VEXGUKOL-602483 format. One record per residue (C-alpha): residue in one letter; y, x, z. Coordinates in steps of 0.25 Angstrom, whole numbers, plus 5000, padded with zeros to 4 digits. Last residue first. Layout:
% VEXGUKOL-602483
AYXZ;...
//
This chain:
% VEXGUKOL-602483
X541948214929;X542648154942;X541748234952;X541148374951;X539848384958;X539648514965;X538448594960;X537948714969;X537048824965;X536548934974;X535649044968;X535949154979;X536549254969;X536749154958;X537849074966;X538148954958;X539248854960;X539248734950;X540348624949;X539648504944;X539748404933;X538748294931;X539648174931;X539548134917;X538848244909;X537548204914;X537548094925;X537448114940;X537148004949;X537548044964;X536647974974;X536747944989;X537047794986;X538147834977;X538647984978;X539748054971;X540748004982;X540048094992;X540348214984;X539248294977;X538648434978;X537448484972;X536548594977;X535648714974;X535148824983;X533748784980;X533248814994;X534448765002;X534748644993;X533248594995;X533048534982;X532548404976;X532948414961;X532448314951;X532348314936;X531948214925;X531848094934;X531647964925;X532447834924;X533347884912;X533348034914;X533548074928;X533948194936;X533748194951;X534448274962;X534148284976;X534648404984;X533948434997;X534648495010;X535148355014;X533748305017;X532748235008;X531848145015;X530448105009;X530448224999;X530248194984;X529048154977;X529348134962;X529848034952;X529847924963;X530647814955;X531947764952;X532847884954;X533747804964;X532547744972;X531747874972;X532947954978;X533247844989;X531747844992;X531748004994;X532647985006;X534048055006;X534748175013;X535348195003;X536248144992;X535548124979;X535948174966;X535448084955;X535448134940;X535748064927;X535448064912;X534448184912;X533848264900;X533448404904;X534448524901;X535348524913;X536648594909;X537548494902;X537148374910;X537348454923;X538748474920;X539248614926;X540448674932;X540848814938;X540048904928;X540249054933;X538749054938;X538249014925;X537348894924;X535948934920;X535448914935;X535848764934;X535148744921;X533848824926;X533848734939;X533948604931;X532848654921;X531948684932;X532048544938;X531848494923;X530548574922;X530048514935;X530448374932;X529848374918;X529648224917;X528148194918;X527448124907;X526048104912;X524948134902;X523648054905;X522448134903;X521048084900;X519648084905;X518348034900;X517047974906;X515947884900;X514647824905;X514747864920;X513547794927;X513747714940;X512447664947;X512447534956;X511947434946;X512247504933;X513647544933;X514247604920;X515447694921;X516647744912;X517347854919;X518847884916;X519548014920;X521048004919;X521748134921;X523248144924;X524448214917;X525648294919;X525448274934;X525848424938;X524548474931;X523548444920;X522548334922;X521248404920;X520048334915;X518548364915;X517348284910;X515948304914;X514848264904;X513448264910;X512348364905;X511748384919;X512348524919;X513748474917;X514448444903;X515848464901;X516948384895;X518448414895;X519448294896;X520948284896;X521248424902;X522648454905;X522748584912;X523448634925;X522348724928;X522048684942;X521448544939;X520148484934;X519648334936;X518148334933;X517248224928;X515848174930;X515348274940;X513848264943;X513348394939;X514148524942;X514048644933;X514748594920;X515948524925;X516248614937;X515948744930;X516948704918;X517948654929;X517948794937;X519248854936;X519248954948;X519749084942;X521049124936;X521449174922;X520249114915;X520049144900;X519249034894;X519848934904;X519148874916;X519348734918;X520148694930;X519948684945;X520548594955;X519348494954;X519248344954;X517748324952;X517448174947;X516148124952;X515647984948;X514647894955;X514747964968;X513647914977;X513748004989;X512548084983;X513348104971;X514548154979;X513548254986;X513048304973;X514448324968;X514848394980;X513848504979;X514048534964;X515548524966;X515348634977;X514748724967;X515848704957;X516948714967;X516548854972;X516848854987;X518148854994;X518648915007;X519548865019;X519948915032;X519549065034;X520449105023;X521448985020;X522849045020;X522349185018;X521649135004;X520349205003;X519549075006;X520349004995;X519949094984;X520949164975;X520549304980;X521549414977;X521949504966;X523149594968;X524549594963;X525449704969;X526549664978;X526349764988;X525849674999;X524849624989;X525149514978;X524149404974;X523149374963;X521949284962;X522849164965;X522349054975;X521448934975;X520248994968;X519148894973;X519648784964;X519548654971;X518548534969;X518648394973;X517548294970;X517948144967;X516748044967;X516947904962;X516047804968;X516047674960;X516347534965;X516047414957;X515847374943;X517347344940;X517647474947;X518147514961;X518047664964;X517447714977;X517947864979;X516947974982;X517748094988;X517548234986;X517548374993;X518348325005;X519248425011;X518948565018;X517448545017;X516648605028;X516248755026;X516748795040;X517848875033;X518348745027;X517948715013;X518548684999;X517448654988;X517548504988;X519048494988;X519648354990;X520848284996;X520648134997;X521948054997;X522147945008;X523647985010;X523248065023;X522248145014;X523448195007;X524248235019;X522948295026;X522748385013;X524148435014;X523948465029;X522648545027;X523248625016;X524548655024;X523748705036;X522748785027;X523948855019;X524548785007;X525048804993;X523748894990;X522848784995;X523348654988;X523648744976;X522148774974;X521848624972;X521348524982;X520848394976;X521548264977;X520948124980;X521147974978;X522647994973;X523447864973;X524847894967;X525547864981;X524447944988;X524648064980;X526148044982;X525948044997;X525148174997;X526248234988;X527148235000;X526348335008;X526648305023;X527048435030;X526148485042;X526848605048;X526148735051;X527248835052;X527048985048;X528548995043;X528049035029;X527048915029;X528048815034;X529048855024;X528048835013;X527648705018;X529048655018;X529248705004;X527948634999;X528348505005;X529848515000;X529248544986;X528248424988;X529348324990;X530048364977;X530848484973;X530048534962;X528648484966;X527948584976;X526448594976;X525148534980;X524348454970;X523548574965;X522248484965;X521348394956;X522048264959;X521248124960;X521547974956;X520447874956;X520447744947;X519547624947;X520547534954;X521247494941;X522647494935;X523347534948;X522747674947;X523247694933;X524647654937;X524647744949;X524247864941;X525347834930;X526447824941;X526047944948;X525948034935;X527347984931;X527948014945;X527348154945;X526448194956;X526948314962;X526548444970;X525748524960;X525048404953;X523848504949;X522948384946;X522848244942;X521648144941;X521447994938;X519947954939;X519547824931;X518447724933;X517647644923;X516647524922;X515347484916;X514247394920;X512747404918;X511947284922;X512347204910;X511747314901;X510347274905;X510547124904;X511047144890;X509847234886;X508847144892;X509547024885;X509447094872;X507947124874;X507746974877;X508546934865;X507747034856;X506446974862;X506846834859;X507246864845;X505846934843;X505146814849;X505846714839;X505546804827;X504046794831;
//
């Protein structure tokens, strides 16, 4: 009798083990940024590229508002040229430098934010999207339509992600806040008046593009993605969580998370907020996690999915999100501090030492003779700290402040626009560069004309 019991127990154990052996576990990660506003910081780029080298089961997305200037870099020049074209009623295709940077980092998809619309007209928007797609990056917005009701860009993609247990279909759904503009404007008399903030009422897009409600469109496209075999769905949405006392309309994350079944995780944007993980429950009783990775590349979200595979079916057994803080040198702040320091110099002052008036810490500065190729600047500095124009002509001033091996401030300025210049003698240059050290060879004659804001610094030799 005892022997029969033992055999029965062994048989049950064997069944349990064999049943478990058909279930295999693995995991994938989704990295996400948002609101970059014209620049992918070097530190963010390096972290992201290293993460993506570790394993193949990673996707990288952005939740919009990537278009902007970047304090004297390549995107500043791009935006200036586009602004001139618009004011002069010219339609010229300008290649967007940020598209190349996105490819270099390894983005799979980016979502249109409101800034991509308000900083463009339809011609500029079309060309910006073409530049990004030319780099092999998908541009998404499920709720943006042409006037004939066709999708303006792709609503979603389904990426095949390699795992140790075979390929998995990762669905990425793009959504954009419907209220792209400001709700206030000035009339012809300069009075503040309330206006529609929706895309279809913007004079630059009226009769060309419109947007639907992002929650209703999410319901439609999640069903379509499921029908197309998406195993996981991540909504990447340029909209934020609605605050208790909202000042502006359009933040729909709570509605998206609770009213749309089938979404596993949401990357939020627009609010310039850092959210590690907020949990919501949808109508089906399933957990939906929300994360938002700040702004200007100050952090990056990492969404982790743990999955089981039983035959051909994948099941999410756990999911979580985290934030990685990115330590970025205060380049923009130091740029402003440099200008403030120069502006504070009394007009009667004839000589200055840069080391005595500049408030941030630096141990050397490189002044580059122009015209110059950007590769020469990167080689001297030691790394690509930001994206600068390909070919820098003689009208551009190039000055980079270093502390150790890190850039702490850089100036890439059109002398004619900024009315600021520095002058050196030919013998000061070595290989097209003058190296300035604080309180050693940093003395300049200064000429200021506060009526037209001109400032000229002339280097003093034999200090």
